[in-house]
C-alpha positions as CSV (number, residue, x, y, z in Angstrom):
1,M,-63.8,-152.7,66.6
2,K,-63.2,-153.5,70.3
3,S,-60.3,-155.8,69.5
4,Y,-58.8,-153.0,67.3
5,L,-59.0,-150.5,70.2
6,A,-57.6,-153.0,72.6
7,L,-54.7,-153.8,70.3
8,L,-54.0,-150.0,69.8
9,L,-54.0,-149.5,73.6
10,V,-51.6,-152.4,74.2
11,T,-49.3,-151.1,71.5
12,C,-49.3,-147.6,72.9
13,L,-48.5,-149.0,76.4
14,M,-45.6,-151.1,75.0
15,V,-44.1,-148.1,73.2
16,S,-44.5,-145.7,76.1
17,C,-43.0,-148.3,78.6
18,K,-39.9,-149.0,76.5
19,P,-36.8,-147.6,78.3
20,K,-35.4,-144.6,76.5
21,E,-31.7,-144.1,75.9
22,T,-30.4,-141.0,77.6
23,D,-28.9,-138.5,75.2
24,K,-25.7,-137.4,76.9
25,N,-25.5,-134.5,74.5
26,A,-29.0,-133.1,74.7
27,T,-27.2,-130.3,76.5
28,I,-23.4,-130.1,76.2
29,E,-21.6,-128.9,79.3
30,T,-19.2,-125.9,78.8
31,L,-16.0,-125.7,80.9
32,E,-14.8,-122.2,81.2
33,Q,-11.2,-123.0,82.3
34,F,-8.9,-126.0,82.1
35,S,-9.1,-126.1,85.9
36,D,-12.8,-127.2,85.5
37,L,-11.5,-130.1,83.4
38,Q,-8.8,-130.9,85.9
39,T,-11.5,-131.2,88.6
40,I,-13.2,-133.9,86.4
41,I,-9.9,-135.7,85.9
42,D,-9.2,-135.7,89.6
43,S,-12.6,-137.1,90.4
44,E,-12.1,-140.2,88.2
45,A,-9.4,-141.7,90.4
46,D,-11.1,-145.1,90.6
47,G,-11.6,-145.7,86.9
48,V,-10.1,-145.0,83.6
49,L,-10.7,-141.7,81.8
50,V,-10.2,-141.3,78.1
51,L,-10.0,-137.7,77.0
52,N,-10.1,-136.9,73.3
53,F,-9.4,-133.3,72.3
54,W,-11.0,-132.5,69.0
55,S,-12.7,-129.9,66.7
56,I,-15.3,-130.2,64.0
57,H,-12.8,-128.4,61.7
58,C,-10.2,-131.1,62.0
59,P,-10.7,-134.0,59.5
60,P,-8.4,-136.5,61.4
61,C,-10.5,-135.7,64.5
62,I,-13.7,-136.5,62.7
63,K,-12.3,-139.7,61.2
64,E,-11.3,-141.1,64.5
65,L,-14.6,-140.3,66.4
66,P,-16.2,-143.7,65.6
67,H,-13.3,-145.4,67.4
68,F,-14.3,-143.7,70.7
69,N,-17.9,-144.9,70.2
70,T,-16.7,-148.5,69.7
71,L,-14.3,-148.1,72.7
72,E,-17.1,-146.9,75.0
73,T,-19.4,-149.7,73.9
74,E,-16.7,-152.4,74.4
75,Y,-15.6,-151.2,77.8
76,Q,-18.9,-150.0,79.2
77,N,-18.7,-152.5,82.1
78,K,-15.0,-151.9,82.9
79,H,-15.2,-148.4,84.5
80,V,-13.9,-146.6,81.4
81,R,-15.3,-143.1,80.8
82,V,-14.9,-141.5,77.4
83,L,-15.1,-137.7,77.2
84,L,-14.8,-135.8,73.9
85,I,-13.4,-132.4,74.7
86,N,-14.3,-130.0,72.0
87,L,-12.0,-127.0,71.4
88,D,-14.0,-125.1,68.7
89,F,-14.5,-121.4,69.1
90,I,-17.5,-120.8,71.3
91,K,-19.3,-118.6,68.8
92,K,-19.5,-121.5,66.3
93,L,-21.1,-123.9,68.7
94,D,-24.8,-123.4,68.3
95,P,-24.8,-123.1,64.5
96,R,-22.3,-125.9,63.9
97,L,-21.5,-128.2,66.9
98,Y,-25.0,-129.3,67.9
99,P,-26.2,-130.1,64.4
100,F,-22.9,-131.9,63.7
101,V,-23.2,-134.1,66.9
102,K,-26.8,-135.0,65.9
103,K,-26.0,-135.7,62.3
104,Q,-23.0,-137.9,63.2
105,G,-24.9,-139.7,65.9
106,I,-22.2,-139.1,68.5
107,K,-23.1,-140.9,71.7
108,Q,-20.1,-140.2,73.8
109,E,-20.2,-137.4,76.4
110,I,-19.0,-134.1,74.9
111,M,-17.7,-131.2,76.9
112,I,-16.7,-127.8,75.5
113,L,-13.5,-126.3,76.8
114,K,-13.7,-122.5,76.2
115,D,-10.2,-121.9,77.5
116,Q,-8.5,-121.0,74.2
117,N,-5.2,-120.1,75.9
118,Y,-3.6,-123.4,75.0
119,T,-0.1,-122.4,76.0
120,K,-1.3,-121.9,79.5
121,W,-2.8,-125.4,80.0
122,T,-1.5,-128.0,77.4
123,E,1.5,-128.8,79.5
124,H,-0.8,-130.2,82.2
125,V,-2.1,-132.6,79.6
126,D,1.4,-133.5,78.3
127,P,4.6,-131.4,78.5
128,D,5.3,-132.0,74.8
129,W,1.9,-131.0,73.5
130,Y,1.4,-127.6,72.1
131,G,-2.4,-127.8,71.3
132,A,-2.6,-129.3,67.8
133,L,-5.4,-131.7,67.2
134,P,-6.4,-134.4,67.6
135,A,-4.9,-135.5,70.9
136,T,-5.9,-138.2,73.3
137,L,-5.0,-138.7,77.0
138,I,-5.8,-141.9,78.8
139,I,-5.6,-141.7,82.5
140,K,-5.7,-144.5,85.2
141,G,-4.9,-143.2,88.6
142,D,-1.4,-141.6,88.4
143,K,-0.6,-143.4,85.1
144,R,-1.0,-141.6,81.8
145,H,-0.7,-142.3,78.1
146,F,-0.8,-139.4,75.7
147,R,-1.0,-139.6,72.0
148,F,-0.8,-136.6,69.6
149,G,-2.4,-137.4,66.3
150,S,-5.3,-139.5,65.3
151,Y,-5.9,-143.1,65.8
152,E,-6.1,-144.4,62.3
153,Q,-7.3,-147.9,63.5
154,Y,-9.5,-148.8,66.4
155,A,-7.0,-151.6,67.3
156,D,-4.4,-148.9,68.1
157,L,-6.7,-147.1,70.5
158,K,-7.7,-150.4,72.2
159,K,-4.0,-151.4,72.5
160,D,-3.1,-148.2,74.2
161,L,-6.1,-148.5,76.6
162,D,-5.4,-152.1,77.4
163,A,-1.7,-151.4,78.1
164,L,-2.6,-148.7,80.6
165,I,-5.3,-150.9,82.2
166,S,-2.9,-153.8,82.7
167,Q,-0.3,-151.6,84.5
């Protein structure tokens, strides 16, 4: 009986001492205006920032989300930050977004951009973009690569990132 209790105590200690993964999306930050996102962009001058603009109502957006997970895992030691910028209507967030993120197991950091006046800020992302989804912006310093449309293959996303990194 004593050995059973000792084994139970050791097991409990091992489980409680195991480092826990931090859930970046336990609470999802909401950005009121595009200028809030611009502040984040400006603060990432030393690394590479990958911004993916998406919505849960956009099938191509959902299809490409796993590519960003792979990208973040592969480039985790190379100063690459992946941000998934959700553009869903704010009233749909609690009943749909949080359960969706959990069900899909999305690990990348998600931020919600409430600024629905796309014509006012999309030109700051890319002059030719009018707000249709998905869209991805990769930034390294003053260099930018913008892609409208989904990444069908992970290799295409990796190629675009590597091209920008090598500049």
